[in-house]
TORKOL-4160 file (C-alpha; in steps of 0.2 Angstrom, whole numbers, padded with zeros to 4 digits, m for minus):
450
<pt num="1" X="m0052" Y="m0137" Z="0027"/>
<pt num="2" X="m0037" Y="m0127" Z="0020"/>
<pt num="3" X="m0045" Y="m0126" Z="0003"/>
<pt num="4" X="m0061" Y="m0120" Z="0010"/>
<pt num="5" X="m0052" Y="m0106" Z="0019"/>
<pt num="6" X="m0043" Y="m0101" Z="0003"/>
<pt num="7" X="m0059" Y="m0101" Z="m0007"/>
<pt num="8" X="m0069" Y="m0091" Z="0006"/>
<pt num="9" X="m0054" Y="m0078" Z="0008"/>
<pt num="10" X="m0053" Y="m0076" Z="m0010"/>
<pt num="11" X="m0072" Y="m0074" Z="m0012"/>
<pt num="12" X="m0073" Y="m0061" Z="0002"/>
<pt num="13" X="m0057" Y="m0051" Z="m0004"/>
<pt num="14" X="m0063" Y="m0050" Z="m0023"/>
<pt num="15" X="m0081" Y="m0048" Z="m0018"/>
<pt num="16" X="m0077" Y="m0032" Z="m0007"/>
<pt num="17" X="m0065" Y="m0025" Z="m0020"/>
<pt num="18" X="m0077" Y="m0027" Z="m0035"/>
<pt num="19" X="m0092" Y="m0021" Z="m0025"/>
<pt num="20" X="m0083" Y="m0005" Z="m0019"/>
<pt num="21" X="m0077" Y="m0002" Z="m0037"/>
<pt num="22" X="m0093" Y="m0004" Z="m0045"/>
<pt num="23" X="m0103" Y="0005" Z="m0031"/>
<pt num="24" X="m0092" Y="0020" Z="m0035"/>
<pt num="25" X="m0098" Y="0020" Z="m0053"/>
<pt num="26" X="m0116" Y="0017" Z="m0048"/>
<pt num="27" X="m0117" Y="0030" Z="m0035"/>
<pt num="28" X="m0110" Y="0044" Z="m0046"/>
<pt num="29" X="m0121" Y="0038" Z="m0060"/>
<pt num="30" X="m0136" Y="0040" Z="m0049"/>
<pt num="31" X="m0130" Y="0057" Z="m0044"/>
<pt num="32" X="m0129" Y="0062" Z="m0062"/>
<pt num="33" X="m0147" Y="0055" Z="m0065"/>
<pt num="34" X="m0141" Y="0041" Z="m0077"/>
<pt num="35" X="m0151" Y="0026" Z="m0076"/>
<pt num="36" X="m0142" Y="0010" Z="m0071"/>
<pt num="37" X="m0149" Y="m0005" Z="m0079"/>
<pt num="38" X="m0139" Y="m0018" Z="m0070"/>
<pt num="39" X="m0127" Y="m0018" Z="m0055"/>
<pt num="40" X="m0118" Y="m0035" Z="m0056"/>
<pt num="41" X="m0105" Y="m0043" Z="m0045"/>
<pt num="42" X="m0097" Y="m0057" Z="m0056"/>
<pt num="43" X="m0098" Y="m0060" Z="m0074"/>
<pt num="44" X="m0108" Y="m0071" Z="m0086"/>
<pt num="45" X="m0125" Y="m0079" Z="m0082"/>
<pt num="46" X="m0135" Y="m0071" Z="m0068"/>
<pt num="47" X="m0140" Y="m0083" Z="m0054"/>
<pt num="48" X="m0148" Y="m0071" Z="m0042"/>
<pt num="49" X="m0156" Y="m0054" Z="m0045"/>
<pt num="50" X="m0166" Y="m0041" Z="m0036"/>
<pt num="51" X="m0174" Y="m0024" Z="m0042"/>
<pt num="52" X="m0175" Y="m0008" Z="m0033"/>
<pt num="53" X="m0188" Y="0006" Z="m0035"/>
<pt num="54" X="m0179" Y="0014" Z="m0049"/>
<pt num="55" X="m0179" Y="m0002" Z="m0059"/>
<pt num="56" X="m0160" Y="m0006" Z="m0057"/>
<pt num="57" X="m0157" Y="m0025" Z="m0057"/>
<pt num="58" X="m0144" Y="m0030" Z="m0043"/>
<pt num="59" X="m0137" Y="m0046" Z="m0048"/>
<pt num="60" X="m0125" Y="m0060" Z="m0043"/>
<pt num="61" X="m0117" Y="m0068" Z="m0058"/>
<pt num="62" X="m0108" Y="m0085" Z="m0061"/>
<pt num="63" X="m0090" Y="m0080" Z="m0064"/>
<pt num="64" X="m0083" Y="m0072" Z="m0048"/>
<pt num="65" X="m0069" Y="m0063" Z="m0057"/>
<pt num="66" X="m0076" Y="m0045" Z="m0059"/>
<pt num="67" X="m0092" Y="m0035" Z="m0060"/>
<pt num="68" X="m0100" Y="m0021" Z="m0070"/>
<pt num="69" X="m0112" Y="m0007" Z="m0070"/>
<pt num="70" X="m0123" Y="m0007" Z="m0086"/>
<pt num="71" X="m0130" Y="0011" Z="m0089"/>
<pt num="72" X="m0143" Y="0016" Z="m0102"/>
<pt num="73" X="m0135" Y="0023" Z="m0118"/>
<pt num="74" X="m0142" Y="0030" Z="m0134"/>
<pt num="75" X="m0133" Y="0016" Z="m0143"/>
<pt num="76" X="m0141" Y="0003" Z="m0132"/>
<pt num="77" X="m0158" Y="0010" Z="m0136"/>
<pt num="78" X="m0154" Y="0009" Z="m0154"/>
<pt num="79" X="m0149" Y="m0009" Z="m0153"/>
<pt num="80" X="m0163" Y="m0014" Z="m0142"/>
<pt num="81" X="m0178" Y="m0002" Z="m0145"/>
<pt num="82" X="m0190" Y="m0013" Z="m0133"/>
<pt num="83" X="m0180" Y="m0005" Z="m0119"/>
<pt num="84" X="m0190" Y="0011" Z="m0121"/>
<pt num="85" X="m0205" Y="0002" Z="m0114"/>
<pt num="86" X="m0196" Y="m0001" Z="m0098"/>
<pt num="87" X="m0190" Y="0017" Z="m0095"/>
<pt num="88" X="m0198" Y="0033" Z="m0090"/>
<pt num="89" X="m0197" Y="0048" Z="m0100"/>
<pt num="90" X="m0185" Y="0056" Z="m0088"/>
<pt num="91" X="m0173" Y="0040" Z="m0089"/>
<pt num="92" X="m0174" Y="0041" Z="m0108"/>
<pt num="93" X="m0168" Y="0059" Z="m0108"/>
<pt num="94" X="m0154" Y="0055" Z="m0095"/>
<pt num="95" X="m0144" Y="0042" Z="m0105"/>
<pt num="96" X="m0125" Y="0041" Z="m0101"/>
<pt num="97" X="m0119" Y="0048" Z="m0118"/>
<pt num="98" X="m0132" Y="0063" Z="m0116"/>
<pt num="99" X="m0122" Y="0069" Z="m0101"/>
<pt num="100" X="m0108" Y="0083" Z="m0101"/>
<pt num="101" X="m0091" Y="0076" Z="m0104"/>
<pt num="102" X="m0086" Y="0080" Z="m0086"/>
<pt num="103" X="m0100" Y="0070" Z="m0079"/>
<pt num="104" X="m0096" Y="0055" Z="m0089"/>
<pt num="105" X="m0077" Y="0057" Z="m0084"/>
<pt num="106" X="m0082" Y="0058" Z="m0066"/>
<pt num="107" X="m0093" Y="0042" Z="m0068"/>
<pt num="108" X="m0079" Y="0033" Z="m0075"/>
<pt num="109" X="m0066" Y="0039" Z="m0063"/>
<pt num="110" X="m0078" Y="0035" Z="m0048"/>
<pt num="111" X="m0073" Y="0016" Z="m0048"/>
<pt num="112" X="m0055" Y="0018" Z="m0046"/>
<pt num="113" X="m0058" Y="0033" Z="m0033"/>
<pt num="114" X="m0069" Y="0021" Z="m0023"/>
<pt num="115" X="m0054" Y="0009" Z="m0022"/>
<pt num="116" X="m0042" Y="0023" Z="m0017"/>
<pt num="117" X="m0054" Y="0028" Z="m0003"/>
<pt num="118" X="m0056" Y="0010" Z="0003"/>
<pt num="119" X="m0037" Y="0009" Z="0004"/>
<pt num="120" X="m0037" Y="0025" Z="0014"/>
<pt num="121" X="m0051" Y="0019" Z="0026"/>
<pt num="122" X="m0042" Y="0002" Z="0029"/>
<pt num="123" X="m0025" Y="0009" Z="0032"/>
<pt num="124" X="m0032" Y="0021" Z="0044"/>
<pt num="125" X="m0041" Y="0007" Z="0054"/>
<pt num="126" X="m0025" Y="m0003" Z="0054"/>
<pt num="127" X="m0013" Y="0012" Z="0059"/>
<pt num="128" X="m0025" Y="0018" Z="0072"/>
<pt num="129" X="m0027" Y="0001" Z="0080"/>
<pt num="130" X="m0008" Y="m0004" Z="0080"/>
<pt num="131" X="0007" Y="0003" Z="0088"/>
<pt num="132" X="0020" Y="0013" Z="0078"/>
<pt num="133" X="0036" Y="0003" Z="0081"/>
<pt num="134" X="0047" Y="0018" Z="0077"/>
<pt num="135" X="0059" Y="0007" Z="0069"/>
<pt num="136" X="0075" Y="0013" Z="0059"/>
<pt num="137" X="0085" Y="0003" Z="0047"/>
<pt num="138" X="0103" Y="0000" Z="0054"/>
<pt num="139" X="0117" Y="m0007" Z="0044"/>
<pt num="140" X="0123" Y="m0023" Z="0052"/>
<pt num="141" X="0137" Y="m0028" Z="0039"/>
<pt num="142" X="0145" Y="m0020" Z="0024"/>
<pt num="143" X="0153" Y="m0027" Z="0009"/>
<pt num="144" X="0166" Y="m0015" Z="0004"/>
<pt num="145" X="0166" Y="m0020" Z="m0015"/>
<pt num="146" X="0151" Y="m0008" Z="m0018"/>
<pt num="147" X="0156" Y="0008" Z="m0028"/>
<pt num="148" X="0156" Y="0023" Z="m0016"/>
<pt num="149" X="0158" Y="0040" Z="m0025"/>
<pt num="150" X="0159" Y="0050" Z="m0009"/>
<pt num="151" X="0173" Y="0051" Z="0003"/>
<pt num="152" X="0163" Y="0043" Z="0017"/>
<pt num="153" X="0159" Y="0025" Z="0016"/>
<pt num="154" X="0146" Y="0014" Z="0026"/>
<pt num="155" X="0150" Y="0008" Z="0043"/>
<pt num="156" X="0141" Y="m0005" Z="0054"/>
<pt num="157" X="0128" Y="0003" Z="0065"/>
<pt num="158" X="0125" Y="0017" Z="0053"/>
<pt num="159" X="0106" Y="0022" Z="0053"/>
<pt num="160" X="0098" Y="0024" Z="0035"/>
<pt num="161" X="0087" Y="0040" Z="0036"/>
<pt num="162" X="0083" Y="0042" Z="0018"/>
<pt num="163" X="0087" Y="0036" Z="0000"/>
<pt num="164" X="0087" Y="0050" Z="m0013"/>
<pt num="165" X="0077" Y="0061" Z="m0001"/>
<pt num="166" X="0063" Y="0047" Z="0002"/>
<pt num="167" X="0062" Y="0043" Z="0021"/>
<pt num="168" X="0063" Y="0025" Z="0025"/>
<pt num="169" X="0059" Y="0016" Z="0041"/>
<pt num="170" X="0057" Y="m0003" Z="0037"/>
<pt num="171" X="0060" Y="m0016" Z="0024"/>
<pt num="172" X="0045" Y="m0011" Z="0014"/>
<pt num="173" X="0050" Y="0006" Z="0012"/>
<pt num="174" X="0068" Y="0002" Z="0007"/>
<pt num="175" X="0063" Y="m0012" Z="m0005"/>
<pt num="176" X="0050" Y="m0001" Z="m0013"/>
<pt num="177" X="0062" Y="0014" Z="m0015"/>
<pt num="178" X="0076" Y="0003" Z="m0022"/>
<pt num="179" X="0065" Y="m0007" Z="m0034"/>
<pt num="180" X="0059" Y="0009" Z="m0041"/>
<pt num="181" X="0077" Y="0012" Z="m0048"/>
<pt num="182" X="0078" Y="m0005" Z="m0056"/>
<pt num="183" X="0087" Y="m0003" Z="m0073"/>
<pt num="184" X="0094" Y="0014" Z="m0067"/>
<pt num="185" X="0112" Y="0020" Z="m0070"/>
<pt num="186" X="0118" Y="0035" Z="m0059"/>
<pt num="187" X="0119" Y="0039" Z="m0041"/>
<pt num="188" X="0109" Y="0034" Z="m0026"/>
<pt num="189" X="0111" Y="0046" Z="m0011"/>
<pt num="190" X="0110" Y="0039" Z="0006"/>
<pt num="191" X="0107" Y="0050" Z="0021"/>
<pt num="192" X="0115" Y="0042" Z="0036"/>
<pt num="193" X="0115" Y="0045" Z="0054"/>
<pt num="194" X="0131" Y="0040" Z="0063"/>
<pt num="195" X="0133" Y="0040" Z="0082"/>
<pt num="196" X="0151" Y="0047" Z="0081"/>
<pt num="197" X="0146" Y="0062" Z="0069"/>
<pt num="198" X="0133" Y="0075" Z="0075"/>
<pt num="199" X="0125" Y="0079" Z="0059"/>
<pt num="200" X="0118" Y="0067" Z="0046"/>
<pt num="201" X="0130" Y="0063" Z="0032"/>
<pt num="202" X="0128" Y="0059" Z="0013"/>
<pt num="203" X="0135" Y="0043" Z="0006"/>
<pt num="204" X="0133" Y="0042" Z="m0013"/>
<pt num="205" X="0133" Y="0025" Z="m0022"/>
<pt num="206" X="0136" Y="0024" Z="m0041"/>
<pt num="207" X="0126" Y="0011" Z="m0049"/>
<pt num="208" X="0125" Y="0004" Z="m0067"/>
<pt num="209" X="0110" Y="m0006" Z="m0073"/>
<pt num="210" X="0104" Y="m0007" Z="m0056"/>
<pt num="211" X="0095" Y="m0024" Z="m0051"/>
<pt num="212" X="0097" Y="m0032" Z="m0068"/>
<pt num="213" X="0089" Y="m0049" Z="m0063"/>
<pt num="214" X="0074" Y="m0056" Z="m0054"/>
<pt num="215" X="0085" Y="m0063" Z="m0041"/>
<pt num="216" X="0093" Y="m0047" Z="m0037"/>
<pt num="217" X="0076" Y="m0039" Z="m0036"/>
<pt num="218" X="0071" Y="m0051" Z="m0022"/>
<pt num="219" X="0083" Y="m0042" Z="m0010"/>
<pt num="220" X="0088" Y="m0025" Z="m0017"/>
<pt num="221" X="0098" Y="m0019" Z="m0001"/>
<pt num="222" X="0108" Y="m0035" Z="m0002"/>
<pt num="223" X="0113" Y="m0032" Z="m0020"/>
<pt num="224" X="0121" Y="m0016" Z="m0014"/>
<pt num="225" X="0132" Y="m0026" Z="m0002"/>
<pt num="226" X="0123" Y="m0021" Z="0014"/>
<pt num="227" X="0115" Y="m0032" Z="0027"/>
<pt num="228" X="0102" Y="m0021" Z="0036"/>
<pt num="229" X="0092" Y="m0025" Z="0052"/>
<pt num="230" X="0078" Y="m0015" Z="0059"/>
<pt num="231" X="0079" Y="m0008" Z="0077"/>
<pt num="232" X="0067" Y="0002" Z="0087"/>
<pt num="233" X="0071" Y="0020" Z="0092"/>
<pt num="234" X="0073" Y="0024" Z="0110"/>
<pt num="235" X="0056" Y="0032" Z="0111"/>
<pt num="236" X="0045" Y="0028" Z="0126"/>
<pt num="237" X="0028" Y="0022" Z="0121"/>
<pt num="238" X="0017" Y="0018" Z="0136"/>
<pt num="239" X="0022" Y="0020" Z="0154"/>
<pt num="240" X="0015" Y="0007" Z="0166"/>
<pt num="241" X="0005" Y="0013" Z="0181"/>
<pt num="242" X="0015" Y="0013" Z="0197"/>
<pt num="243" X="0031" Y="0009" Z="0188"/>
<pt num="244" X="0048" Y="0017" Z="0191"/>
<pt num="245" X="0046" Y="0027" Z="0175"/>
<pt num="246" X="0029" Y="0034" Z="0181"/>
<pt num="247" X="0036" Y="0039" Z="0198"/>
<pt num="248" X="0050" Y="0048" Z="0189"/>
<pt num="249" X="0038" Y="0056" Z="0178"/>
<pt num="250" X="0044" Y="0049" Z="0161"/>
<pt num="251" X="0031" Y="0052" Z="0148"/>
<pt num="252" X="0026" Y="0044" Z="0131"/>
<pt num="253" X="0036" Y="0051" Z="0116"/>
<pt num="254" X="0051" Y="0055" Z="0127"/>
<pt num="255" X="0067" Y="0050" Z="0118"/>
<pt num="256" X="0080" Y="0043" Z="0129"/>
<pt num="257" X="0097" Y="0050" Z="0124"/>
<pt num="258" X="0108" Y="0044" Z="0138"/>
<pt num="259" X="0107" Y="0034" Z="0154"/>
<pt num="260" X="0121" Y="0038" Z="0167"/>
<pt num="261" X="0137" Y="0038" Z="0156"/>
<pt num="262" X="0130" Y="0027" Z="0143"/>
<pt num="263" X="0124" Y="0034" Z="0126"/>
<pt num="264" X="0107" Y="0027" Z="0120"/>
<pt num="265" X="0105" Y="0024" Z="0102"/>
<pt num="266" X="0091" Y="0011" Z="0102"/>
<pt num="267" X="0077" Y="0004" Z="0113"/>
<pt num="268" X="0088" Y="m0012" Z="0116"/>
<pt num="269" X="0101" Y="m0001" Z="0124"/>
<pt num="270" X="0089" Y="0005" Z="0137"/>
<pt num="271" X="0083" Y="m0013" Z="0141"/>
<pt num="272" X="0102" Y="m0018" Z="0142"/>
<pt num="273" X="0107" Y="m0004" Z="0154"/>
<pt num="274" X="0091" Y="m0005" Z="0165"/>
<pt num="275" X="0092" Y="m0024" Z="0167"/>
<pt num="276" X="0110" Y="m0023" Z="0173"/>
<pt num="277" X="0106" Y="m0010" Z="0186"/>
<pt num="278" X="0092" Y="m0016" Z="0198"/>
<pt num="279" X="0088" Y="m0005" Z="0213"/>
<pt num="280" X="0099" Y="0009" Z="0206"/>
<pt num="281" X="0097" Y="0028" Z="0205"/>
<pt num="282" X="0102" Y="0033" Z="0187"/>
<pt num="283" X="0101" Y="0050" Z="0178"/>
<pt num="284" X="0091" Y="0049" Z="0161"/>
<pt num="285" X="0095" Y="0062" Z="0148"/>
<pt num="286" X="0078" Y="0065" Z="0139"/>
<pt num="287" X="0073" Y="0074" Z="0123"/>
<pt num="288" X="0055" Y="0080" Z="0126"/>
<pt num="289" X="0048" Y="0089" Z="0111"/>
<pt num="290" X="0065" Y="0097" Z="0108"/>
<pt num="291" X="0068" Y="0101" Z="0126"/>
<pt num="292" X="0083" Y="0093" Z="0134"/>
<pt num="293" X="0079" Y="0086" Z="0152"/>
<pt num="294" X="0089" Y="0077" Z="0165"/>
<pt num="295" X="0078" Y="0066" Z="0175"/>
<pt num="296" X="0084" Y="0055" Z="0190"/>
<pt num="297" X="0076" Y="0038" Z="0190"/>
<pt num="298" X="0075" Y="0025" Z="0203"/>
<pt num="299" X="0076" Y="0009" Z="0193"/>
<pt num="300" X="0065" Y="m0005" Z="0201"/>
<pt num="301" X="0069" Y="m0024" Z="0201"/>
<pt num="302" X="0061" Y="m0041" Z="0198"/>
<pt num="303" X="0067" Y="m0059" Z="0199"/>
<pt num="304" X="0070" Y="m0067" Z="0182"/>
<pt num="305" X="0077" Y="m0085" Z="0182"/>
<pt num="306" X="0084" Y="m0084" Z="0199"/>
<pt num="307" X="0092" Y="m0067" Z="0195"/>
<pt num="308" X="0088" Y="m0050" Z="0200"/>
<pt num="309" X="0086" Y="m0038" Z="0185"/>
<pt num="310" X="0082" Y="m0020" Z="0184"/>
<pt num="311" X="0064" Y="m0015" Z="0178"/>
<pt num="312" X="0059" Y="0003" Z="0171"/>
<pt num="313" X="0041" Y="m0001" Z="0167"/>
<pt num="314" X="0039" Y="0006" Z="0149"/>
<pt num="315" X="0035" Y="m0001" Z="0132"/>
<pt num="316" X="0042" Y="0006" Z="0116"/>
<pt num="317" X="0033" Y="0011" Z="0100"/>
<pt num="318" X="0019" Y="0024" Z="0101"/>
<pt num="319" X="0001" Y="0025" Z="0097"/>
<pt num="320" X="m0006" Y="0036" Z="0083"/>
<pt num="321" X="m0020" Y="0048" Z="0084"/>
<pt num="322" X="m0034" Y="0047" Z="0072"/>
<pt num="323" X="m0027" Y="0062" Z="0062"/>
<pt num="324" X="m0010" Y="0054" Z="0062"/>
<pt num="325" X="m0017" Y="0038" Z="0056"/>
<pt num="326" X="m0027" Y="0046" Z="0042"/>
<pt num="327" X="m0012" Y="0057" Z="0036"/>
<pt num="328" X="m0001" Y="0041" Z="0036"/>
<pt num="329" X="m0014" Y="0031" Z="0027"/>
<pt num="330" X="m0016" Y="0045" Z="0013"/>
<pt num="331" X="0003" Y="0045" Z="0011"/>
<pt num="332" X="0004" Y="0026" Z="0010"/>
<pt num="333" X="m0010" Y="0025" Z="m0003"/>
<pt num="334" X="m0002" Y="0039" Z="m0013"/>
<pt num="335" X="0016" Y="0031" Z="m0012"/>
<pt num="336" X="0010" Y="0013" Z="m0016"/>
<pt num="337" X="0000" Y="0020" Z="m0031"/>
<pt num="338" X="0015" Y="0029" Z="m0038"/>
<pt num="339" X="0026" Y="0014" Z="m0035"/>
<pt num="340" X="0013" Y="0002" Z="m0043"/>
<pt num="341" X="0013" Y="0013" Z="m0058"/>
<pt num="342" X="0032" Y="0014" Z="m0059"/>
<pt num="343" X="0033" Y="m0005" Z="m0057"/>
<pt num="344" X="0021" Y="m0008" Z="m0072"/>
<pt num="345" X="0032" Y="0004" Z="m0082"/>
<pt num="346" X="0047" Y="m0006" Z="m0078"/>
<pt num="347" X="0039" Y="m0022" Z="m0082"/>
<pt num="348" X="0035" Y="m0015" Z="m0099"/>
<pt num="349" X="0052" Y="m0009" Z="m0102"/>
<pt num="350" X="0060" Y="m0025" Z="m0096"/>
<pt num="351" X="0069" Y="m0018" Z="m0081"/>
<pt num="352" X="0058" Y="m0029" Z="m0069"/>
<pt num="353" X="0053" Y="m0047" Z="m0071"/>
<pt num="354" X="0035" Y="m0050" Z="m0076"/>
<pt num="355" X="0035" Y="m0066" Z="m0065"/>
<pt num="356" X="0030" Y="m0053" Z="m0051"/>
<pt num="357" X="0013" Y="m0052" Z="m0060"/>
<pt num="358" X="m0001" Y="m0063" Z="m0051"/>
<pt num="359" X="m0017" Y="m0069" Z="m0057"/>
<pt num="360" X="m0033" Y="m0076" Z="m0048"/>
<pt num="361" X="m0023" Y="m0092" Z="m0042"/>
<pt num="362" X="m0009" Y="m0081" Z="m0034"/>
<pt num="363" X="m0022" Y="m0069" Z="m0027"/>
<pt num="364" X="m0032" Y="m0083" Z="m0019"/>
<pt num="365" X="m0016" Y="m0090" Z="m0012"/>
<pt num="366" X="m0011" Y="m0073" Z="m0004"/>
<pt num="367" X="m0029" Y="m0071" Z="0002"/>
<pt num="368" X="m0029" Y="m0088" Z="0011"/>
<pt num="369" X="m0012" Y="m0086" Z="0019"/>
<pt num="370" X="m0016" Y="m0068" Z="0026"/>
<pt num="371" X="m0033" Y="m0074" Z="0032"/>
<pt num="372" X="m0025" Y="m0088" Z="0042"/>
<pt num="373" X="m0012" Y="m0075" Z="0049"/>
<pt num="374" X="m0026" Y="m0064" Z="0056"/>
<pt num="375" X="m0038" Y="m0050" Z="0052"/>
<pt num="376" X="m0025" Y="m0036" Z="0050"/>
<pt num="377" X="m0014" Y="m0045" Z="0038"/>
<pt num="378" X="m0029" Y="m0049" Z="0027"/>
<pt num="379" X="m0036" Y="m0031" Z="0028"/>
<pt num="380" X="m0018" Y="m0025" Z="0023"/>
<pt num="381" X="m0018" Y="m0036" Z="0008"/>
<pt num="382" X="m0036" Y="m0030" Z="0004"/>
<pt num="383" X="m0029" Y="m0012" Z="0004"/>
<pt num="384" X="m0014" Y="m0016" Z="m0007"/>
<pt num="385" X="m0025" Y="m0025" Z="m0020"/>
<pt num="386" X="m0038" Y="m0011" Z="m0019"/>
<pt num="387" X="m0024" Y="0001" Z="m0024"/>
<pt num="388" X="m0018" Y="m0011" Z="m0038"/>
<pt num="389" X="m0036" Y="m0012" Z="m0045"/>
<pt num="390" X="m0038" Y="0007" Z="m0045"/>
<pt num="391" X="m0021" Y="0010" Z="m0054"/>
<pt num="392" X="m0023" Y="m0004" Z="m0066"/>
<pt num="393" X="m0041" Y="0002" Z="m0071"/>
<pt num="394" X="m0034" Y="0019" Z="m0074"/>
<pt num="395" X="m0022" Y="0013" Z="m0087"/>
<pt num="396" X="m0026" Y="0019" Z="m0105"/>
<pt num="397" X="m0032" Y="0002" Z="m0111"/>
<pt num="398" X="m0049" Y="0002" Z="m0119"/>
<pt num="399" X="m0063" Y="m0008" Z="m0109"/>
<pt num="400" X="m0054" Y="m0002" Z="m0093"/>
<pt num="401" X="m0060" Y="0015" Z="m0085"/>
<pt num="402" X="m0043" Y="0023" Z="m0090"/>
<pt num="403" X="m0047" Y="0018" Z="m0108"/>
<pt num="404" X="m0064" Y="0026" Z="m0108"/>
<pt num="405" X="m0057" Y="0042" Z="m0100"/>
<pt num="406" X="m0044" Y="0042" Z="m0114"/>
<pt num="407" X="m0058" Y="0041" Z="m0127"/>
<pt num="408" X="m0067" Y="0055" Z="m0118"/>
<pt num="409" X="m0051" Y="0066" Z="m0119"/>
<pt num="410" X="m0050" Y="0062" Z="m0138"/>
<pt num="411" X="m0068" Y="0066" Z="m0140"/>
<pt num="412" X="m0065" Y="0083" Z="m0131"/>
<pt num="413" X="m0051" Y="0087" Z="m0142"/>
<pt num="414" X="m0059" Y="0082" Z="m0158"/>
<pt num="415" X="m0076" Y="0090" Z="m0153"/>
<pt num="416" X="m0085" Y="0073" Z="m0158"/>
<pt num="417" X="m0083" Y="0055" Z="m0154"/>
<pt num="418" X="m0072" Y="0043" Z="m0164"/>
<pt num="419" X="m0081" Y="0034" Z="m0179"/>
<pt num="420" X="m0091" Y="0019" Z="m0173"/>
<pt num="421" X="m0080" Y="0007" Z="m0183"/>
<pt num="422" X="m0064" Y="0014" Z="m0175"/>
<pt num="423" X="m0071" Y="0013" Z="m0157"/>
<pt num="424" X="m0076" Y="m0005" Z="m0160"/>
<pt num="425" X="m0059" Y="m0009" Z="m0166"/>
<pt num="426" X="m0051" Y="m0001" Z="m0151"/>
<pt num="427" X="m0062" Y="m0009" Z="m0139"/>
<pt num="428" X="m0059" Y="m0026" Z="m0147"/>
<pt num="429" X="m0041" Y="m0023" Z="m0146"/>
<pt num="430" X="m0042" Y="m0018" Z="m0128"/>
<pt num="431" X="m0052" Y="m0034" Z="m0123"/>
<pt num="432" X="m0040" Y="m0045" Z="m0132"/>
<pt num="433" X="m0025" Y="m0037" Z="m0123"/>
<pt num="434" X="m0034" Y="m0039" Z="m0106"/>
<pt num="435" X="m0038" Y="m0057" Z="m0109"/>
<pt num="436" X="m0020" Y="m0060" Z="m0114"/>
<pt num="437" X="m0014" Y="m0052" Z="m0098"/>
<pt num="438" X="m0025" Y="m0063" Z="m0088"/>
<pt num="439" X="m0019" Y="m0079" Z="m0097"/>
<pt num="440" X="m0001" Y="m0073" Z="m0094"/>
<pt num="441" X="m0005" Y="m0070" Z="m0075"/>
<pt num="442" X="m0013" Y="m0087" Z="m0073"/>
<pt num="443" X="0002" Y="m0095" Z="m0082"/>
<pt num="444" X="0013" Y="m0086" Z="m0069"/>
<pt num="445" X="0002" Y="m0093" Z="m0055"/>
<pt num="446" X="0003" Y="m0111" Z="m0061"/>
<pt num="447" X="0022" Y="m0110" Z="m0065"/>
<pt num="448" X="0025" Y="m0106" Z="m0047"/>
<pt num="449" X="0020" Y="m0123" Z="m0042"/>
<pt num="450" X="0033" Y="m0132" Z="m0053"/>
């Protein structure tokens, strides 16, 4: 049963990503009036086909590891003259290579663009339908052996706001940002919020050949000598109807700064103070959209394990509007695309281990694991892989979209295409490179089981 789940999850995942990618090429080709001979999901022999009114063959092929859109070109007509009998005069005049360079470039770029748009769409759905936990990284323990260039050093309960001006909120943000500095020598600037100091402070960490091994790259923050936990900020999410909080007119997005004489730093601080003060009137100091308010609250109570505890009637973490979800999804897509490109560069330079590269077996394993975890984790993986597919396809490797865009650029500079012999050699080299990369990725997948 588990194997079936993994196979089905892999088929759905890859099927959606490939279909969206090839549909991007297809729809823009149609917009440019280029005749598409075949739209295939999968590679190799065709086992199912259907034709539309324009004569395009929509096919399912035997090897489920990709797909392609086959467009009519002048070269194809030269090699297979009988194709002329299947095409109208208009289609013969609108071959791919007869189009202006900008249209051909747009057709090539449309596949990766479709994957970027898919990621934005999926992220928007996820962010709109989940609560923003409003977490912040908090230093739990410090190893004082790290090299600090500034006068100030890290302390327990310091909140990490940003690293080199990049805002971080959770483990993903911190790991991605620190991994982007693998192999770097220089300074890392941490912006820190400390409860005993009013304004944020800068702590500069000097590093040499940062994250030099695969082991160190597994937990970058630990390599710096820091143990970090993630705590929710004291920002009210939902207010329960009829609760003490509603009666006191506390509102969603209110940030609790103080309860009575106790300073509040995290959501857990609110829970602790409230639970210890059942049926008590306490003054809450609130930051409401920049306005400081003092609000008296009559804390309620309930019985928990034969003990009376205080109850406020709020949850933490806030809902996002559709506009906020879309904005965040666009940033996440941009940021993850940039990080993917950086990590590819670091693999090529040797600063990041190539064992992080996964092939079809690894992807199938991730697909099965996330499918069993739930729909949202599976969709999140789909968005991540959609970004990876888009970025990889934009690399300047012949046979990939980026390689064809590069050749178009060379053609624009030269004023004419490269000689046919040179193009054939370039495409053959690109195909060999892609096959070798696939073999290496599969080897990585297999080696993880031993």
